[in-house]
CHARMM-style PDB file with segment names, atoms N, HN, CA, C and O in Angstrom:
ATOM      1  N   MET     1       0.907  -1.392   0.112  1.00  0.00      PROA
ATOM      2  CA  MET     1       0.347   0.048  -0.068  1.00  0.00      PROA
ATOM      3  C   MET     1       0.548   1.721  -0.145  1.00  0.00      PROA
ATOM      4  O   MET     1       0.633   2.362   0.903  1.00  0.00      PROA
ATOM      5  N   SER     2       0.601   2.226  -1.150  1.00  0.00      PROA
ATOM      6  HN  SER     2       0.532   1.705  -2.001  1.00  0.00      PROA
ATOM      7  CA  SER     2       1.572   3.469  -0.803  1.00  0.00      PROA
ATOM      8  C   SER     2       1.454   4.652  -0.307  1.00  0.00      PROA
ATOM      9  O   SER     2       0.272   4.923  -0.515  1.00  0.00      PROA
ATOM     10  N   LEU     3       2.106   5.853   0.410  1.00  0.00      PROA
ATOM     11  HN  LEU     3       3.067   5.633   0.579  1.00  0.00      PROA
ATOM     12  CA  LEU     3       1.249   6.318   0.919  1.00  0.00      PROA
ATOM     13  C   LEU     3       0.383   7.416   0.802  1.00  0.00      PROA
ATOM     14  O   LEU     3      -0.055   8.277   1.565  1.00  0.00      PROA
ATOM     15  N   SER     4       0.278   7.144  -0.305  1.00  0.00      PROA
ATOM     16  HN  SER     4       0.634   6.444  -0.925  1.00  0.00      PROA
ATOM     17  CA  SER     4      -0.901   8.101  -1.846  1.00  0.00      PROA
ATOM     18  C   SER     4      -1.956   7.682  -0.907  1.00  0.00      PROA
ATOM     19  O   SER     4      -2.711   8.230  -0.104  1.00  0.00      PROA
ATOM     20  N   ASN     5      -1.634   6.152  -1.449  1.00  0.00      PROA
ATOM     21  HN  ASN     5      -1.021   5.707  -2.102  1.00  0.00      PROA
ATOM     22  CA  ASN     5      -3.006   5.482  -0.547  1.00  0.00      PROA
ATOM     23  C   ASN     5      -4.099   5.534   0.194  1.00  0.00      PROA
ATOM     24  O   ASN     5      -5.324   5.643   0.155  1.00  0.00      PROA
ATOM     25  N   TYR     6      -2.564   5.334   1.345  1.00  0.00      PROA
ATOM     26  HN  TYR     6      -1.568   5.246   1.376  1.00  0.00      PROA
ATOM     27  CA  TYR     6      -3.069   5.440   2.624  1.00  0.00      PROA
ATOM     28  C   TYR     6      -4.083   7.182   3.171  1.00  0.00      PROA
ATOM     29  O   TYR     6      -5.179   7.484   3.644  1.00  0.00      PROA
ATOM     30  N   MET     7      -2.860   7.844   2.718  1.00  0.00      PROA
ATOM     31  HN  MET     7      -1.970   7.599   2.334  1.00  0.00      PROA
ATOM     32  CA  MET     7      -3.099   8.992   2.826  1.00  0.00      PROA
ATOM     33  C   MET     7      -4.637   9.721   2.454  1.00  0.00      PROA
ATOM     34  O   MET     7      -5.061  10.560   3.249  1.00  0.00      PROA
ATOM     35  N   SER     8      -5.443   9.381   1.246  1.00  0.00      PROA
ATOM     36  HN  SER     8      -5.099   8.699   0.600  1.00  0.00      PROA
ATOM     37  CA  SER     8      -7.060   9.291   0.566  1.00  0.00      PROA
ATOM     38  C   SER     8      -7.788   8.818   1.755  1.00  0.00      PROA
ATOM     39  O   SER     8      -8.502   9.378   2.588  1.00  0.00      PROA
ATOM     40  N   GLN     9      -7.285   7.326   1.530  1.00  0.00      PROA
ATOM     41  HN  GLN     9      -6.704   6.872   0.854  1.00  0.00      PROA
ATOM     42  CA  GLN     9      -8.056   6.508   2.564  1.00  0.00      PROA
ATOM     43  C   GLN     9      -8.614   6.739   4.152  1.00  0.00      PROA
ATOM     44  O   GLN     9      -9.598   6.191   4.650  1.00  0.00      PROA
ATOM     45  N   SER    10      -7.531   7.890   4.923  1.00  0.00      PROA
ATOM     46  HN  SER    10      -6.732   8.336   4.519  1.00  0.00      PROA
ATOM     47  CA  SER    10      -7.760   8.334   5.734  1.00  0.00      PROA
ATOM     48  C   SER    10      -7.980   8.647   5.388  1.00  0.00      PROA
ATOM     49  O   SER    10      -8.406   7.960   4.459  1.00  0.00      PROA
ATOM     50  N   LEU    11      -8.256  10.149   5.177  1.00  0.00      PROA
ATOM     51  HN  LEU    11      -7.910  10.707   5.932  1.00  0.00      PROA
ATOM     52  CA  LEU    11      -8.806  11.539   4.466  1.00  0.00      PROA
ATOM     53  C   LEU    11     -10.149  10.868   4.711  1.00  0.00      PROA
ATOM     54  O   LEU    11     -10.909  10.931   5.677  1.00  0.00      PROA
ATOM     55  N   TYR    12     -10.234  10.098   3.370  1.00  0.00      PROA
ATOM     56  HN  TYR    12      -9.616  10.047   2.585  1.00  0.00      PROA
ATOM     57  CA  TYR    12     -11.637   8.907   3.371  1.00  0.00      PROA
ATOM     58  C   TYR    12     -12.619   8.718   4.677  1.00  0.00      PROA
ATOM     59  O   TYR    12     -13.769   9.131   4.822  1.00  0.00      PROA
ATOM     60  N   LEU    13     -11.877   8.036   5.492  1.00  0.00      PROA
ATOM     61  HN  LEU    13     -10.943   7.700   5.374  1.00  0.00      PROA
ATOM     62  CA  LEU    13     -12.447   8.445   6.128  1.00  0.00      PROA
ATOM     63  C   LEU    13     -12.618   9.389   8.125  1.00  0.00      PROA
ATOM     64  O   LEU    13     -13.313   9.702   9.092  1.00  0.00      PROA
ATOM     65  N   PHE    14     -11.680   9.368   7.637  1.00  0.00      PROA
ATOM     66  HN  PHE    14     -11.116   9.113   6.852  1.00  0.00      PROA
ATOM     67  CA  PHE    14     -11.990  11.147   8.518  1.00  0.00      PROA
ATOM     68  C   PHE    14     -13.705  11.742   8.457  1.00  0.00      PROA
ATOM     69  O   PHE    14     -14.628  11.877   9.259  1.00  0.00      PROA
ATOM     70  N   ALA    15     -13.384  12.062   6.535  1.00  0.00      PROA
ATOM     71  HN  ALA    15     -12.633  11.953   5.883  1.00  0.00      PROA
ATOM     72  CA  ALA    15     -14.615  12.643   6.369  1.00  0.00      PROA
ATOM     73  C   ALA    15     -15.784  12.222   6.596  1.00  0.00      PROA
ATOM     74  O   ALA    15     -16.809  12.776   6.993  1.00  0.00      PROA
ATOM     75  N   VAL    16     -15.396  10.639   6.151  1.00  0.00      PROA
ATOM     76  HN  VAL    16     -14.564  10.189   5.828  1.00  0.00      PROA
ATOM     77  CA  VAL    16     -16.939  10.262   7.029  1.00  0.00      PROA
ATOM     78  C   VAL    16     -17.759  10.248   7.754  1.00  0.00      PROA
ATOM     79  O   VAL    16     -18.978  10.394   7.841  1.00  0.00      PROA
ATOM     80  N   THR    17     -15.968   9.816   8.918  1.00  0.00      PROA
ATOM     81  HN  THR    17     -14.977   9.697   8.846  1.00  0.00      PROA
ATOM     82  CA  THR    17     -16.667  10.349  10.652  1.00  0.00      PROA
ATOM     83  C   THR    17     -17.684  11.200  10.653  1.00  0.00      PROA
ATOM     84  O   THR    17     -18.913  11.215  10.579  1.00  0.00      PROA
ATOM     85  N   ASN    18     -15.952  12.531  10.856  1.00  0.00      PROA
ATOM     86  HN  ASN    18     -14.953  12.519  10.916  1.00  0.00      PROA
ATOM     87  CA  ASN    18     -17.138  13.709  10.769  1.00  0.00      PROA
ATOM     88  C   ASN    18     -18.211  14.021  10.462  1.00  0.00      PROA
ATOM     89  O   ASN    18     -19.167  14.488  11.081  1.00  0.00      PROA
ATOM     90  N   PHE    19     -17.904  13.549   8.727  1.00  0.00      PROA
ATOM     91  HN  PHE    19     -17.127  13.170   8.224  1.00  0.00      PROA
ATOM     92  CA  PHE    19     -19.979  14.106   8.506  1.00  0.00      PROA
ATOM     93  C   PHE    19     -20.921  12.801   9.782  1.00  0.00      PROA
ATOM     94  O   PHE    19     -21.684  13.032  10.719  1.00  0.00      PROA
ATOM     95  N   THR    20     -20.507  11.777   9.340  1.00  0.00      PROA
ATOM     96  HN  THR    20     -19.887  11.589   8.578  1.00  0.00      PROA
ATOM     97  CA  THR    20     -21.516  10.671  10.364  1.00  0.00      PROA
ATOM     98  C   THR    20     -22.158  12.063  11.911  1.00  0.00      PROA
ATOM     99  O   THR    20     -23.153  12.681  12.291  1.00  0.00      PROA
ATOM    100  N   GLY    21     -20.671  11.823  12.243  1.00  0.00      PROA
ATOM    101  HN  GLY    21     -19.863  11.321  11.935  1.00  0.00      PROA
ATOM    102  CA  GLY    21     -20.871  12.697  13.470  1.00  0.00      PROA
ATOM    103  C   GLY    21     -21.571  13.270  14.241  1.00  0.00      PROA
ATOM    104  O   GLY    21     -22.097  13.151  15.348  1.00  0.00      PROA
ATOM    105  N   SER    22     -21.389  14.452  12.764  1.00  0.00      PROA
ATOM    106  HN  SER    22     -20.962  14.549  11.865  1.00  0.00      PROA
ATOM    107  CA  SER    22     -22.277  16.128  12.804  1.00  0.00      PROA
ATOM    108  C   SER    22     -23.764  15.349  12.195  1.00  0.00      PROA
ATOM    109  O   SER    22     -24.865  15.897  12.146  1.00  0.00      PROA
ATOM    110  N   ALA    23     -23.575  14.517  11.940  1.00  0.00      PROA
ATOM    111  HN  ALA    23     -22.681  14.073  11.979  1.00  0.00      PROA
ATOM    112  CA  ALA    23     -25.275  13.502  11.428  1.00  0.00      PROA
ATOM    113  C   ALA    23     -25.980  13.880  12.788  1.00  0.00      PROA
ATOM    114  O   ALA    23     -26.877  14.668  13.088  1.00  0.00      PROA
ATOM    115  N   TYR    24     -25.243  13.040  13.441  1.00  0.00      PROA
ATOM    116  HN  TYR    24     -24.514  12.400  13.198  1.00  0.00      PROA
ATOM    117  CA  TYR    24     -25.459  12.521  14.577  1.00  0.00      PROA
ATOM    118  C   TYR    24     -25.998  13.359  16.115  1.00  0.00      PROA
ATOM    119  O   TYR    24     -26.753  12.907  16.976  1.00  0.00      PROA
ATOM    120  N   ASN    25     -25.300  14.724  16.071  1.00  0.00      PROA
ATOM    121  HN  ASN    25     -24.687  15.091  15.372  1.00  0.00      PROA
ATOM    122  CA  ASN    25     -25.480  15.916  16.270  1.00  0.00      PROA
ATOM    123  C   ASN    25     -26.537  16.625  16.331  1.00  0.00      PROA
ATOM    124  O   ASN    25     -27.242  17.173  17.178  1.00  0.00      PROA
ATOM    125  N   SER    26     -26.451  16.420  14.756  1.00  0.00      PROA
ATOM    126  HN  SER    26     -25.879  15.974  14.068  1.00  0.00      PROA
ATOM    127  CA  SER    26     -27.906  17.694  14.423  1.00  0.00      PROA
ATOM    128  C   SER    26     -29.035  16.791  15.290  1.00  0.00      PROA
ATOM    129  O   SER    26     -29.671  17.186  16.266  1.00  0.00      PROA
ATOM    130  N   ALA    27     -29.108  15.304  14.574  1.00  0.00      PROA
ATOM    131  HN  ALA    27     -28.591  14.983  13.781  1.00  0.00      PROA
ATOM    132  CA  ALA    27     -30.675  14.447  14.586  1.00  0.00      PROA
ATOM    133  C   ALA    27     -30.274  14.411  16.309  1.00  0.00      PROA
ATOM    134  O   ALA    27     -31.008  13.479  16.638  1.00  0.00      PROA
ATOM    135  N   LYS    28     -29.640  14.800  17.476  1.00  0.00      PROA
ATOM    136  HN  LYS    28     -29.043  15.557  17.210  1.00  0.00      PROA
ATOM    137  CA  LYS    28     -30.099  14.805  18.739  1.00  0.00      PROA
ATOM    138  C   LYS    28     -30.268  15.751  18.701  1.00  0.00      PROA
ATOM    139  O   LYS    28     -31.494  15.801  18.607  1.00  0.00      PROA
ATOM    140  N   ASN    29     -29.879  16.799  18.701  1.00  0.00      PROA
ATOM    141  HN  ASN    29     -28.883  16.758  18.778  1.00  0.00      PROA
ATOM    142  CA  ASN    29     -30.432  18.652  19.217  1.00  0.00      PROA
ATOM    143  C   ASN    29     -31.226  18.811  18.352  1.00  0.00      PROA
ATOM    144  O   ASN    29     -31.292  20.029  18.193  1.00  0.00      PROA
ATOM    145  N   TRP    30     -32.309  18.012  17.247  1.00  0.00      PROA
ATOM    146  HN  TRP    30     -32.256  17.022  17.377  1.00  0.00      PROA
ATOM    147  CA  TRP    30     -33.661  18.567  17.304  1.00  0.00      PROA
ATOM    148  C   TRP    30     -34.125  17.705  17.222  1.00  0.00      PROA
ATOM    149  O   TRP    30     -35.020  17.742  16.378  1.00  0.00      PROA
ATOM    150  N   VAL    31     -33.920  16.154  18.037  1.00  0.00      PROA
ATOM    151  HN  VAL    31     -33.193  16.124  18.723  1.00  0.00      PROA
ATOM    152  CA  VAL    31     -34.959  15.406  18.699  1.00  0.00      PROA
ATOM    153  C   VAL    31     -34.883  16.110  20.636  1.00  0.00      PROA
ATOM    154  O   VAL    31     -35.818  15.841  21.390  1.00  0.00      PROA
ATOM    155  N   SER    32     -33.988  16.738  21.007  1.00  0.00      PROA
ATOM    156  HN  SER    32     -33.228  16.957  20.395  1.00  0.00      PROA
ATOM    157  CA  SER    32     -34.192  17.112  22.600  1.00  0.00      PROA
ATOM    158  C   SER    32     -34.575  18.942  22.581  1.00  0.00      PROA
ATOM    159  O   SER    32     -34.577  19.794  23.469  1.00  0.00      PROA
ATOM    160  N   ASN    33     -34.938  18.984  20.784  1.00  0.00      PROA
ATOM    161  HN  ASN    33     -34.937  18.292  20.063  1.00  0.00      PROA
ATOM    162  CA  ASN    33     -36.065  20.284  20.861  1.00  0.00      PROA
ATOM    163  C   ASN    33     -37.283  19.852  21.069  1.00  0.00      PROA
ATOM    164  O   ASN    33     -38.136  19.942  21.952  1.00  0.00      PROA
ATOM    165  N   LYS    34     -37.089  19.098  19.497  1.00  0.00      PROA
ATOM    166  HN  LYS    34     -36.395  19.025  18.780  1.00  0.00      PROA
ATOM    167  CA  LYS    34     -38.422  18.421  19.802  1.00  0.00      PROA
ATOM    168  C   LYS    34     -39.091  17.946  21.069  1.00  0.00      PROA
ATOM    169  O   LYS    34     -40.320  17.894  21.115  1.00  0.00      PROA
ATOM    170  N   VAL    35     -38.076  17.471  22.469  1.00  0.00      PROA
ATOM    171  HN  VAL    35     -37.078  17.513  22.431  1.00  0.00      PROA
ATOM    172  CA  VAL    35     -38.688  16.958  23.504  1.00  0.00      PROA
ATOM    173  C   VAL    35     -38.488  18.212  24.545  1.00  0.00      PROA
ATOM    174  O   VAL    35     -38.668  17.713  25.656  1.00  0.00      PROA
ATOM    175  N   ASN    36     -38.364  18.813  24.612  1.00  0.00      PROA
ATOM    176  HN  ASN    36     -38.218  19.219  23.709  1.00  0.00      PROA
ATOM    177  CA  ASN    36     -38.065  20.063  25.110  1.00  0.00      PROA
ATOM    178  C   ASN    36     -39.065  21.166  24.830  1.00  0.00      PROA
ATOM    179  O   ASN    36     -39.398  21.915  25.749  1.00  0.00      PROA
ATOM    180  N   ALA    37     -39.693  21.343  23.285  1.00  0.00      PROA
ATOM    181  HN  ALA    37     -39.423  20.734  22.539  1.00  0.00      PROA
ATOM    182  CA  ALA    37     -40.793  21.595  23.288  1.00  0.00      PROA
ATOM    183  C   ALA    37     -42.080  20.875  23.929  1.00  0.00      PROA
ATOM    184  O   ALA    37     -42.831  21.536  24.646  1.00  0.00      PROA
ATOM    185  N   VAL    38     -42.366  19.323  23.630  1.00  0.00      PROA
ATOM    186  HN  VAL    38     -41.755  18.786  23.048  1.00  0.00      PROA
ATOM    187  CA  VAL    38     -43.095  19.063  24.282  1.00  0.00      PROA
ATOM    188  C   VAL    38     -43.377  19.063  25.329  1.00  0.00      PROA
ATOM    189  O   VAL    38     -44.525  19.020  25.770  1.00  0.00      PROA
ATOM    190  N   GLY    39     -42.238  19.117  26.016  1.00  0.00      PROA
ATOM    191  HN  GLY    39     -41.305  19.152  25.657  1.00  0.00      PROA
ATOM    192  CA  GLY    39     -42.239  19.489  27.633  1.00  0.00      PROA
ATOM    193  C   GLY    39     -42.990  20.682  27.556  1.00  0.00      PROA
ATOM    194  O   GLY    39     -44.095  20.470  28.054  1.00  0.00      PROA
ATOM    195  N   LYS    40     -42.913  21.490  27.275  1.00  0.00      PROA
ATOM    196  HN  LYS    40     -42.015  21.663  26.870  1.00  0.00      PROA
ATOM    197  CA  LYS    40     -43.274  22.769  27.788  1.00  0.00      PROA
ATOM    198  C   LYS    40     -45.372  22.949  27.106  1.00  0.00      PROA
ATOM    199  O   LYS    40     -46.420  23.495  27.452  1.00  0.00      PROA
ATOM    200  N   TRP    41     -44.944  22.245  26.239  1.00  0.00      PROA
ATOM    201  HN  TRP    41     -44.093  21.801  25.958  1.00  0.00      PROA
ATOM    202  CA  TRP    41     -46.516  22.296  25.957  1.00  0.00      PROA
ATOM    203  C   TRP    41     -47.572  21.502  26.750  1.00  0.00      PROA
ATOM    204  O   TRP    41     -48.738  21.702  27.090  1.00  0.00      PROA
ATOM    205  N   LEU    42     -47.018  20.897  26.841  1.00  0.00      PROA
ATOM    206  HN  LEU    42     -46.071  20.735  26.565  1.00  0.00      PROA
ATOM    207  CA  LEU    42     -47.414  19.245  28.416  1.00  0.00      PROA
ATOM    208  C   LEU    42     -47.183  20.225  29.838  1.00  0.00      PROA
ATOM    209  O   LEU    42     -47.578  19.766  30.909  1.00  0.00      PROA
ATOM    210  N   LYS    43     -46.602  21.434  29.801  1.00  0.00      PROA
ATOM    211  HN  LYS    43     -46.281  21.807  28.931  1.00  0.00      PROA
ATOM    212  CA  LYS    43     -46.448  22.217  31.427  1.00  0.00      PROA
ATOM    213  C   LYS    43     -47.918  23.044  31.380  1.00  0.00      PROA
ATOM    214  O   LYS    43     -48.782  23.041  32.256  1.00  0.00      PROA
ATOM    215  N   SER    44     -47.935  23.824  29.955  1.00  0.00      PROA
ATOM    216  HN  SER    44     -47.233  23.826  29.244  1.00  0.00      PROA
ATOM    217  CA  SER    44     -48.885  24.773  29.613  1.00  0.00      PROA
ATOM    218  C   SER    44     -49.917  23.966  30.313  1.00  0.00      PROA
ATOM    219  O   SER    44     -50.445  24.349  31.357  1.00  0.00      PROA
ATOM    220  N   LEU    45     -50.165  22.975  29.793  1.00  0.00      PROA
ATOM    221  HN  LEU    45     -49.737  22.663  28.945  1.00  0.00      PROA
ATOM    222  CA  LEU    45     -51.745  22.415  29.497  1.00  0.00      PROA
ATOM    223  C   LEU    45     -51.996  22.013  31.452  1.00  0.00      PROA
ATOM    224  O   LEU    45     -52.945  21.919  32.231  1.00  0.00      PROA
ATOM    225  N   TRP    46     -50.826  21.914  31.486  1.00  0.00      PROA
ATOM    226  HN  TRP    46     -50.056  21.990  30.853  1.00  0.00      PROA
ATOM    227  CA  TRP    46     -51.144  21.712  33.775  1.00  0.00      PROA
ATOM    228  C   TRP    46     -51.753  22.766  34.091  1.00  0.00      PROA
ATOM    229  OT1 TRP    46     -52.074  22.965  35.263  1.00  0.00      PROA
TER     230      TRP     46
END
């Protein structure tokens, strides 16, 4: 395996990991925002 191959594969893995991480984070933020909104709405009903 040549060095340039190794470098491009590492960059690819890094990009994929980064993308997955940020997608997971934004999904998590979205869910917690929805949960907070529902919680506030339920509190307003009481």
